[in-house]
C-alpha positions in Angstrom: -9.5 32.4 24.9 -9.7 31.3 21.3 -7.3 28.5 20.4 -6.3 30.8 17.4 -4.7 33.2 19.9 -2.5 30.6 21.6 1.2 31.0 20.9 3.1 28.0 19.5 6.9 28.4 19.2 7.4 25.2 17.1 8.1 26.0 13.4 5.4 25.2 10.8 6.7 22.4 8.5 4.1 21.5 5.8 4.5 18.6 3.4 5.4 19.5 -0.2 1.9 18.4 -1.2 0.4 21.0 1.2 2.9 23.8 0.4 1.6 23.8 -3.1 -1.8 24.6 -1.7 -0.8 27.3 0.7 -1.3 30.4 -1.5 -5.1 30.0 -1.6 -7.4 32.3 0.3 -7.5 31.5 4.1 -10.7 30.1 5.6 -13.6 32.1 6.8 -13.8 31.5 10.5 -17.2 31.5 12.3 -18.1 30.9 15.9 -21.5 29.2 15.7 -22.7 26.1 13.9 -25.8 28.0 12.6 -23.6 30.6 11.0 -21.6 27.9 9.4 -24.7 26.2 8.0 -25.8 29.5 6.5 -22.4 30.0 4.8 -22.3 26.5 3.4 -25.9 26.7 1.9 -25.0 30.1 0.5 -22.0 28.6 -1.3 -23.3 25.3 -2.6 -27.1 25.6 -2.5 -29.8 23.5 -0.9 -28.8 20.2 -2.5 -26.0 19.1 -0.2 -24.1 15.9 -0.6 -21.9 15.9 2.6 -18.9 13.7 3.0 -17.6 13.2 6.5 -14.9 11.0 8.0 -15.5 7.6 9.6 -15.3 7.2 13.4 -14.2 10.2 15.6 -13.4 12.6 12.8 -17.0 13.8 12.3 -17.5 17.5 13.1 -20.6 16.9 15.2 -21.6 20.5 15.9 -21.8 21.2 12.2 -23.3 17.8 11.3 -26.0 18.0 13.9 -26.8 21.6 12.9 -27.1 20.9 9.2 -29.1 17.8 9.9 -31.6 19.8 12.1 -31.7 22.5 9.4 -32.7 19.9 6.8 -35.4 18.5 9.2 -36.9 21.9 9.5 -36.7 22.8 5.9 -37.9 20.1 3.4 -36.6 22.1 0.5 -33.1 21.1 1.5 -31.9 17.8 0.1 -29.2 16.3 2.4 -27.2 13.2 1.6 -24.6 12.2 4.1 -21.8 9.8 3.0 -19.6 8.4 5.8 -18.6 5.3 7.7 -18.6 4.1 11.4 -21.2 6.5 12.8 -20.4 5.9 16.5 -23.1 5.5 19.1 -23.1 5.3 22.8 -24.1 1.9 24.1 -27.8 1.7 25.0 -28.9 -1.9 25.6 -32.0 -3.6 24.3 -33.6 -5.1 27.4 -34.4 -3.0 30.5 -31.8 -5.0 32.4 -29.1 -4.0 29.9 -30.2 -0.4 30.0 -30.0 -0.4 33.8 -26.5 -1.8 33.6 -25.3 0.6 30.9 -26.9 4.0 31.9 -24.5 4.8 34.8 -21.5 3.5 32.7 -22.4 5.7 29.7 -23.0 8.7 31.9 -19.6 8.3 33.4 -17.5 7.2 30.3 -19.2 9.3 27.7 -19.8 12.5 29.6 -20.0 15.5 27.3 -19.8 13.3 24.2 -22.6 14.5 21.8 -24.9 12.1 20.0 -25.0 11.8 16.3 -28.6 13.0 15.8 -29.2 11.5 12.4 -28.3 8.1 13.9 -30.8 8.6 16.8 -33.5 9.2 14.2 -32.4 6.2 12.1 -32.8 4.0 15.2 -36.3 5.4 15.7 -37.2 5.1 12.0 -37.7 8.8 11.9 -35.2 10.0 9.3 -37.0 12.6 7.1 -37.6 11.9 3.4 -35.2 14.7 2.4 -32.3 13.1 4.2 -30.4 9.9 3.4 -27.3 8.4 5.0 -24.9 6.1 3.2 -22.0 4.3 4.8 -19.1 2.2 3.5 -18.2 0.7 6.9 -20.4 0.0 9.9 -19.4 -0.4 13.5 -19.3 -4.2 13.7 -22.8 -5.6 14.0 -24.5 -2.3 14.6 -26.7 -2.3 11.5 -27.4 -5.9 10.9 -31.2 -5.4 11.2 -31.3 -1.8 10.1 -32.6 -0.1 7.0 -29.0 1.2 6.7 -28.3 -2.1 4.9 -30.0 -0.5 1.9 -27.5 2.3 1.8 -24.3 0.4 2.3 -21.5 0.8 -0.3 -19.1 -2.1 -0.6 -15.6 -0.7 -1.4 -12.0 -0.8 -0.5 -10.8 2.0 1.7 -8.4 3.1 -1.0 -11.4 3.6 -3.3 -13.4 5.8 -0.9 -12.2 9.1 -2.4 -13.0 7.9 -5.9 -16.5 6.8 -4.8 -17.2 10.1 -3.0 -16.3 12.1 -6.1 -18.4 9.8 -8.3 -21.3 10.5 -5.9 -20.8 14.2 -6.6 -20.1 15.1 -3.0 -20.1 18.9 -2.8 -19.3 19.5 0.9 -16.5 17.7 2.9 -16.2 18.4 6.6 -14.2 17.1 9.5 -13.0 17.7 13.0 -9.6 19.5 13.3 -7.2 21.1 15.7 -5.4 24.4 15.3 -2.2 26.1 16.3 -0.7 29.5 15.6 3.0 30.2 15.1 4.4 33.7 14.4 0.9 34.8 13.5 0.3 32.0 11.0 -2.5 29.6 11.8 -2.4 26.0 10.6 -4.8 23.2 11.1 -4.4 19.5 11.8 -6.5 16.7 10.3 -5.8 14.9 13.5 -7.6 11.6 13.7 -8.6 11.5 10.0 -6.0 12.4 7.5 -7.2 9.3 5.6 -9.3 10.9 2.9 -9.0 14.7 3.3 -5.4 14.8 2.0 -6.6 13.4 -1.4 -10.1 14.9 -1.5 -9.1 18.5 -1.0 -6.8 18.7 -4.0 -9.5 17.1 -6.1 -12.0 19.7 -4.9 -9.6 22.4 -5.9 -9.5 21.0 -9.5 -13.3 20.9 -9.6 -13.6 24.4 -8.2 -11.4 25.6 -11.0 -13.9 24.2 -13.4 -16.8 26.1 -11.8 -18.3 23.6 -9.4 -19.8 25.0 -6.2 -18.0 23.1 -3.4 -17.1 23.7 0.2 -14.4 22.3 2.5 -15.3 22.7 6.2 -13.3 22.2 9.4 -14.5 22.3 13.0 -11.9 23.0 15.7 -12.0 20.9 18.8 -9.2 21.4 21.4 -9.7 17.9 22.7 -8.4 16.5 19.5 -4.6 15.8 19.6 -2.8 18.0 17.1 -0.9 15.7 14.7 2.0 17.2 12.7 3.8 16.1 9.5 1.4 15.3 6.6 -1.7 16.0 8.8 -0.8 19.7 9.3 -2.3 21.8 6.6 -2.5 25.5 5.9 -5.7 27.5 6.8 -6.3 28.0 3.0 -7.2 24.3 2.7 -10.6 25.1 4.2 -13.3 27.4 2.9 -15.0 27.6 6.3 -13.9 26.8 9.8 -16.1 26.6 12.9 -14.2 27.6 16.0 -16.5 28.0 19.0 -13.5 29.0 21.1 -13.9 32.5 19.7 -16.5 32.6 22.4 -14.5 32.7 25.7 -17.2 30.8 27.6 -17.0 27.8 25.2 -15.9 24.4 26.3 -15.4 21.9 23.5 -17.2 18.6 23.6 -15.4 15.4 24.5 -14.1 13.0 21.8 -15.8 9.6 21.6 -13.5 7.1 23.3 -13.7 3.3 22.8 -13.6 1.5 26.2 -10.9 -1.1 26.7 -12.3 -4.4 25.5 -11.8 -7.5 27.7 -9.3 -10.1 26.4 -10.4 -13.7 26.8 -8.0 -16.6 27.3 -8.7 -17.6 23.7 -7.8 -14.1 22.5 -4.6 -14.2 24.5 -3.6 -17.4 22.8 -4.2 -16.0 19.4 -2.1 -13.0 20.4 0.7 -15.3 21.6 0.9 -17.3 18.5 0.7 -14.3 16.2 3.5 -12.5 18.1 6.0 -15.3 17.0 5.5 -14.3 13.4 6.7 -10.7 13.8 10.2 -10.2 12.7 12.6 -7.8 14.4 13.4 -4.8 12.2 10.1 -5.4 10.5 6.8 -3.5 9.7 3.5 -4.0 11.6 -0.1 -3.3 10.8 -2.9 -4.3 13.1 -6.6 -3.7 13.6 -8.7 -2.8 16.6 -10.3 -4.8 19.4 -9.4 -7.4 21.9 -7.4 -9.5 19.4 -5.3 -6.5 18.6 -4.8 -5.9 22.3 -3.9 -9.5 22.9 -1.2 -9.3 20.2 0.2 -6.1 21.8 0.3 -7.8 25.1 2.3 -10.9 23.9 4.6 -8.7 21.8 5.4 -6.7 25.0 5.9 -9.9 26.9 8.3 -11.2 24.3 10.4 -8.0 24.6 10.2 -7.4 28.3 10.1 -10.9 29.8 11.6 -13.0 27.1 12.6 -16.0 29.4 9.0 -16.4 30.4 7.8 -16.0 26.8 10.3 -18.6 25.5 9.2 -21.1 28.3 5.6 -20.7 27.2 6.5 -21.4 23.5 8.5 -24.4 24.5 5.7 -25.8 26.6 3.3 -25.3 23.6 5.9 -26.9 21.2 5.4 -24.0 18.9 8.6 -24.4 16.9 7.9 -28.1 16.4 4.2 -27.9 15.6 4.3 -24.5 13.7 7.7 -24.1 12.1 6.5 -21.0 10.2 7.4 -19.1 13.4 11.0 -20.0 12.8 10.9 -19.5 9.1 9.4 -16.0 8.9 9.3 -14.8 12.5 11.3 -14.1 15.6 10.9 -14.9 19.2 13.7 -12.8 20.7 13.7 -9.2 21.9 13.3 -6.3 19.5 16.9 -5.1 19.1 16.2 -3.1 15.9 12.5 -2.5 16.6 9.4 -2.2 14.5 7.9 0.4 12.2 4.2 0.8 12.2 2.4 1.2 8.9 -1.3 0.8 9.6 -4.5 2.5 8.3 -5.7 2.5 11.9 -3.4 3.7 14.6 -4.6 2.1 17.9 -3.4 2.5 21.4 -1.3 -0.7 21.1 1.2 1.2 19.0 1.7 3.6 21.8 2.3 0.8 24.3 4.9 -0.6 21.8 6.5 2.9 21.4 6.9 3.5 25.1 8.4 0.0 25.6 11.1 0.7 23.0 9.7 -1.7 20.4 8.1 0.8 17.9 11.4 2.5 17.2 12.5 1.6 13.7 12.6 4.9 11.9 12.0 5.1 8.1 13.0 7.9 5.8 11.8 9.4 2.6 15.3 9.0 1.0 15.5 5.6 -0.7 19.4 5.2 -0.7 19.5 6.2 2.9 16.7 3.7 3.8 18.5 0.9 2.0 21.6 1.5 4.1 19.5 1.5 7.3 17.8 -1.7 6.2 21.2 -3.4 5.7 22.5 -2.1 9.0 25.4 -0.3 7.3 24.4 2.8 9.1 22.1 3.7 12.0 20.2 6.8 12.8 23.1 7.9 15.0 25.3 10.3 13.0 29.1 9.9 13.1 32.1 10.2 10.9 31.5 6.6 9.9 28.1 7.6 8.6 29.6 10.1 6.2 32.2 7.6 5.0 29.5 5.0 4.4 27.4 7.5 2.4 30.6 8.3 0.5 31.4 4.6 -0.1 27.9 4.1 -1.7 28.2 7.1 -3.9 25.5 9.1 -2.2 27.8 11.9 -1.4 31.3 12.8 -2.7 34.5 12.6 -0.6 35.1 16.3 -1.4 31.7 17.6 -0.4 29.9 19.7 -2.9 27.1 22.2 -2.3 24.6 19.6 -3.4 26.1 17.1 -0.8 25.8 19.6 2.0 22.2 20.3 1.1 21.6 16.6 1.2 23.3 16.2 4.6 21.2 19.1 5.9 18.0 17.5 4.5 18.6 14.1 6.3 19.7 15.9 9.5 23.3 14.8 9.5 24.6 18.4 9.6 23.6 21.0 12.1 21.3 23.7 10.8 23.8 26.5 11.2 26.6 24.7 9.3 27.3 26.6 6.1 29.3 25.8 3.0 31.3 27.9 0.6 34.1 27.2 -1.8 34.8 23.7 -0.4 34.8 24.8 3.2 32.4 24.1 6.0 31.8 26.9 8.5 30.4 26.4 12.0 30.8 29.4 14.3 34.5 30.3 14.4 35.5 26.9 12.8 36.5 26.7 9.1 36.9 23.1 8.0 37.9 21.9 4.5 35.1 19.6 3.3 37.4 16.7 2.6 36.3 13.4 4.0 39.5 11.7 2.9 41.5 13.8 5.2 41.5 12.3 8.7 41.9 15.6 10.5 39.2 17.3 8.5 36.8 14.4 9.1 37.5 14.4 12.8 36.8 18.2 13.0 33.6 17.8 10.9 32.5 15.0 13.3 33.3 17.1 16.3 31.8 20.5 15.3 29.3 20.0 12.5 27.3 16.8 13.0 24.0 16.3 14.8 23.6 13.3 17.1 20.7 11.9 15.1 19.3 11.9 11.6 16.1 13.9 11.3 12.9 13.2 9.4 12.6 9.6 10.6 9.1 8.2 11.2 8.2 5.2 13.4 4.5 5.2 12.6 2.4 6.0 9.5 -1.4 5.9 10.1 -4.5 7.1 8.3 -7.0 7.4 11.2 -7.1 6.7 14.9 -9.6 5.8 17.6 -9.1 4.3 21.0 -9.7 4.7 24.8 -9.4 8.1 26.5 -5.9 7.4 27.8 -4.7 6.9 24.2 -5.9 10.4 23.2 -4.2 11.8 26.3 -1.0 9.9 25.4 -1.0 11.6 22.0 -1.6 15.0 23.6 1.3 14.4 26.0 3.9 13.6 23.3 6.6 16.3 23.0 6.9 18.2 19.8 10.1 16.2 19.0 8.3 12.9 19.6 5.4 14.0 17.5 7.7 14.3 14.5 8.0 10.5 14.5 4.3 9.9 14.1 2.8 10.8 10.7 -0.9 10.7 10.1 -1.3 10.6 6.3 -3.4 9.5 3.4 -5.0 6.0 3.4 -3.9 5.7 -0.2 -0.3 6.2 1.0 -0.6 3.6 3.7 -2.8 0.9 2.2 -1.3 0.8 -1.3 2.2 0.4 -2.8 1.4 2.6 -5.8 3.0 6.0 -6.3 1.4 8.8 -4.4 2.0 12.5 -4.0 3.4 11.8 -0.5 5.7 8.9 -1.5 6.5 6.7 -4.4 6.4 2.9 -4.7 10.1 2.4 -4.3 10.2 4.5 -1.2 7.3 2.5 0.4 8.8 -0.8 -0.6 12.2 -0.2 1.1 10.5 1.2 4.2 8.1 -1.7 4.6 10.6 -4.6 5.0 9.5 -7.8 6.7 5.9 -6.5 6.8 3.3 -8.3 8.8 -0.2 -7.2 8.0 -2.3 -8.7 10.8 -6.1 -8.5 10.6 -9.1 -10.3 12.0 -11.7 -12.4 10.3 -15.1 -13.8 11.4 -14.7 -17.2 9.7 -12.4 -19.0 7.3 -13.3 -21.9 5.0 -11.1 -24.9 4.4 -10.0 -23.6 1.1 -8.4 -20.6 2.8 -11.1 -18.0 1.9 -11.7 -15.5 4.7 -15.1 -14.0 5.7 -14.7 -10.7 7.5 -17.3 -8.2 6.5 -20.7 -9.8 5.8 -22.9 -12.9 6.0 -23.9 -15.3 3.2 -27.4 -13.7 3.1 -25.8 -10.4 2.1 -26.2 -8.7 5.5 -23.2 -6.5 6.2 -21.6 -6.8 9.6 -18.9 -4.2 9.2 -17.2 -3.6 5.8 -14.2 -4.5 3.8 -12.3 -1.4 4.9 -8.6 -1.8 4.2 -8.3 -5.6 4.8 -8.2 -6.5 1.1 -5.7 -3.7 0.5 -3.3 -5.2 3.0 -3.8 -8.8 2.0 -3.1 -7.8 -1.6 -0.1 -5.7 -0.6 1.4 -8.7 1.3 1.5 -10.7 -1.9 3.1 -7.8 -3.8 5.7 -6.8 -1.3 8.9 -9.0 -1.0 9.2 -10.5 2.5 5.7 -9.5 3.6 3.0 -11.8 5.0 -0.7 -11.5 5.6 -1.9 -12.9 8.9 -5.6 -13.4 9.6 -6.7 -14.0 13.2 -9.9 -16.0 13.7 -11.5 -17.3 16.9 -12.1 -21.0 16.3 -15.7 -21.0 17.6 -18.6 -18.6 18.3 -22.1 -18.7 19.6 -24.5 -18.3 16.7 -28.3 -18.4 17.4 -27.6 -19.7 20.9 -25.5 -22.6 19.6 -21.8 -23.3 19.6 -20.5 -23.4 16.1 -17.1 -23.6 14.4 -15.7 -20.5 12.7 -13.6 -22.9 10.5 -16.1 -24.1 8.0 -16.0 -26.5 5.0 -17.6 -23.8 2.8 -19.6 -20.6 3.1 -21.7 -18.5 0.6 -19.6 -15.3 0.9 -16.0 -14.2 1.3 -14.0 -11.1 1.8 -10.6 -12.5 0.9 -10.6 -15.1 -1.9 -8.7 -18.3 -1.6 -6.0 -17.3 -4.2 -4.9 -14.7 -1.6 -4.7 -17.2 1.3 -1.6 -16.8 3.4 -1.5 -17.3 7.2 -4.4 -18.0 9.6 -4.0 -18.0 13.4 -6.6 -19.4 15.9 -6.2 -20.0 19.6 -4.9 -23.4 18.7 -2.1 -22.4 16.4 -0.8 -21.3 13.1 -1.8 -22.5 9.6 0.7 -21.7 6.8 -1.4 -21.7 3.6 0.5 -19.5 1.1 1.5 -21.4 -2.0 0.4 -24.7 -0.6 -1.7 -27.3 -2.5 -5.3 -27.8 -1.4 -4.8 -31.0 0.6 -2.3 -29.2 2.8 -4.4 -26.1 3.1 -7.4 -28.2 4.3 -5.5 -30.2 6.8 -3.5 -27.2 8.2 -6.8 -25.4 9.0 -8.3 -28.5 10.5 -5.3 -28.8 12.8 -6.1 -25.4 14.3 -9.9 -25.9 14.6 -11.7 -26.7 17.8 -11.4 -30.5 18.4 -15.2 -30.8 18.8 -15.5 -29.9 15.1 -12.4 -31.6 13.7 -14.1 -35.0 12.8 -16.9 -33.4 10.8 -14.5 -31.0 9.0 -12.2 -33.9 8.1 -15.2 -36.0 6.9 -16.4 -33.2 4.7 -12.9 -32.6 3.2 -12.5 -36.3 2.5 -15.9 -36.6 0.9 -15.0 -33.7 -1.4 -11.7 -35.4 -2.4 -9.6 -32.6 -0.9 -8.0 -34.9 1.7 -6.7 -38.4 1.3 -9.2 -41.1 2.6 -6.5 -42.6 4.9 -5.4 -39.3 6.4 -5.4 -39.2 10.2 -5.1 -36.0 12.2 -1.9 -36.1 14.3 -2.6 -36.7 18.0 -0.9 -33.5 19.0 -3.6 -31.5 17.3 -6.5 -33.3 18.8 -6.7 -31.6 22.2 -7.9 -28.2 20.9 -10.3 -27.4 23.7 -11.1 -24.3 25.9 -10.3 -26.4 28.9 -6.8 -27.1 27.6 -6.3 -23.4 27.1 -7.4 -22.5 30.6 -5.3 -25.2 32.1 -2.2 -23.9 30.2 -2.8 -20.3 31.2 -3.9 -20.8 34.8 -0.4 -20.6 36.4 0.3 -17.4 34.5 -3.0 -15.8 35.3 -2.3 -16.6 39.0 0.8 -14.5 38.6 -1.2 -11.6 37.1 -0.3 -12.4 33.5 -2.7 -12.7 30.6 -5.5 -10.9 32.5 -8.7 -9.6 30.9 -7.7 -5.9 31.1 -3.9 -5.6 31.0 -4.0 -2.0 29.6 -6.7 -0.6 31.9 -10.4 -1.1 32.5 -13.3 1.2 32.0 -15.6 -0.8 34.2 -15.9 -0.8 38.0 -15.4 -4.1 39.9 -19.2 -4.3 40.4 -19.8 -3.7 36.6 -17.3 -6.5 35.8 -19.2 -8.9 38.0 -22.5 -7.9 36.6 -21.3 -7.9 33.0 -20.0 -11.4 33.3 -23.3 -12.6 34.9 -25.4 -10.8 32.3 -23.4 -12.5 29.5 -24.0 -15.9 31.0 -27.6 -15.2 31.5 -28.0 -14.0 27.9 -26.5 -17.3 26.6 -28.7 -19.3 28.9 -32.0 -17.9 27.7 -31.1 -17.6 24.0 -32.5 -21.2 23.5 -35.8 -22.5 24.7 -34.3 -25.4 26.7 -31.8 -23.1 28.3 -34.5 -20.6 29.2 -36.6 -23.4 30.9 -33.6 -24.6 32.8 -32.7 -21.1 34.0 -36.3 -20.5 35.1 -36.4 -23.8 37.0 -33.3 -22.8 38.9 -34.6 -19.3 39.5 -37.6 -20.8 41.4 -35.3 -22.3 43.9 -33.1 -19.3 44.4 -32.9 -17.9 47.9 -32.8 -14.3 49.1 -29.9 -12.1 48.1 -26.8 -12.2 50.3 -25.4 -9.0 51.8 -22.6 -9.2 49.2 -25.2 -9.5 46.3 -27.4 -6.6 47.4 -25.0 -3.8 46.2 -24.9 -5.5 42.8 -28.6 -5.7 42.6 -28.9 -2.1 43.6 -26.5 -1.1 40.9 -28.8 -2.7 38.3 -32.0 -1.5 40.0 -33.2 -5.0 41.1 -32.7 -4.6 44.8 -36.4 -3.9 45.3 -38.3 -5.7 42.5 -41.8 -4.4 42.2 -43.3 -6.7 39.6 -43.4 -10.4 38.9 -41.1 -9.9 35.9 -38.6 -8.0 38.0 -38.7 -10.7 40.7 -38.0 -13.4 38.2 -35.3 -11.4 36.6 -33.7 -10.9 40.0 -33.6 -14.6 40.6 -32.2 -15.4 37.2 -29.4 -12.8 37.7 -28.6 -14.2 41.2 -28.2 -17.6 39.7 -26.0 -16.3 37.0 -23.8 -14.5 39.6 -23.2 -17.8 41.3 -22.0 -19.6 38.1 
């Protein structure tokens, strides 16, 4: 059955921005990707500049079909502009491939490959095709020719850049529903750019440009409502393979749960103390984000344990910022999520009763909510408060009644005429100053809750499979609290068609914009996107947007999470550096930095404090050299000594601190689920150790020496070797590899 034929009884409620577009011609719906390619070429010609969303919003049936058409027909010029072209893990060595193949077959079943990426990896992209990206999956293109085609830009400038590049086709994955014979589509995971691009395309079409807006329906995509729901007329063409009854839509790419290291957990714990109840939260993706979610849940659900940990770490004494701008209690009022990326962590917070602070479009109403003068529960007191603040009149007018309907205070079937409210058989004078009238209005006319409140604004989402299922399983009423919208709405404070600056400002109280960096220099500059040789690791994305917003928005703070060390070129190095030849966030925007060893408060501080605060949260193996460099540059006084309480910043100290909690099944590597089997976890840990061992010549020699003395595999080790196809080594290389792995399993 076609998804277009499914019956949906929930009313269609389009945003004002989309209602203005609803009178255009509805989309032409086709059932095959080849037909869609024909239609697009007929409309725009053979010079195609295709804009497609980052991450999971790519319409892969269409993208692969148009790419294959261009490969076969050199007269077609195809330029693809996108970001985060997701690829299944493959592995470089044969050992890695043996490990990954069964995992990929299981976890990525029925997920199609992006065929242009396969050819890029092989160096076989045809001359008539080019692919440009403004954001890479982290580290995926470091040594790729794709470095040539990277565009450095803020996420909020992506629409502008696409238009400047004269994109003439935009396409994305969508979901659909039909209510009372009217079909609407959802931009689902990627409302980020489409909501702004489509109106711009309409303006260009009116000037005679040949353009096409394409959607591809996939029933595995969660249907998101609110701003993400658009009329069928927003698209020129829609591919719906479900018109063929035998069709089964392909699976959506799901990011496996990432393991959380002890160091990551400590970063999450410290960061969680900076989040203020009744505040606003933005986070990124990955294990650092998951660690923050875990500690935030612990703070709310097991606050006694949480407080005891902070006391043992002397957090309030060593890092007073947690008292000045944060909270450590439970979330009585809750949080509101405002994040370009909606990750699974937000759903964990939602189900735990933390993500519950609703924000509203109406500014006076939001101000009353912020000051706790009213709540989302509607009562007679709510009406009196609105009256006291001159939002409504004591003798309700028709305008007042319309307003009360709009915010959901009055029931839908309450009517007003000549100063009287009518509900069923009840006729009540609309006089709030009369106690009996007010009592009757409260009894018969009021809803229990305000309507239109949103707990989460996001621009795109990606996550594990259970996250997608969670979104599918939300009731229609719950869905109304989640609004996927334009990235320019979320990432900027400026006026937007979907909300003005004043509205955003009152909604985003006590904002904490929490992002990750690779490195930080002692002057407070942050390196997040690229290396000092120009190689791009990922991209700027929205990080700069949120850092800048934190300095513009009263009460907001930018928090950058950085692991204190990393292995670079097989050698342990500090991620807190004296200087570096590149930055993503300049020093004048420095604010708060968190490592596994604590919190550095940098905003508005003089350089000598900035330098010493960062050295305090560096790994102690690197503190002496950092301090020496800072003193030599005249940035720290010659007689300054690092306080003793900051001189035990070691991985051993972290593990010693966490060990009693880990023993009680707290702060585990996979608190939110694991995509790997027990065997795969053992092998993955051993392979990681082995890779570190052999990355340097001395380590490789030592590992080989130990391999010579390795005995036969034990009965417990044989299944592990079989899983990775080393149970029966056939060559000398395989025998050596088996011995190396056996030693790594014993470490």
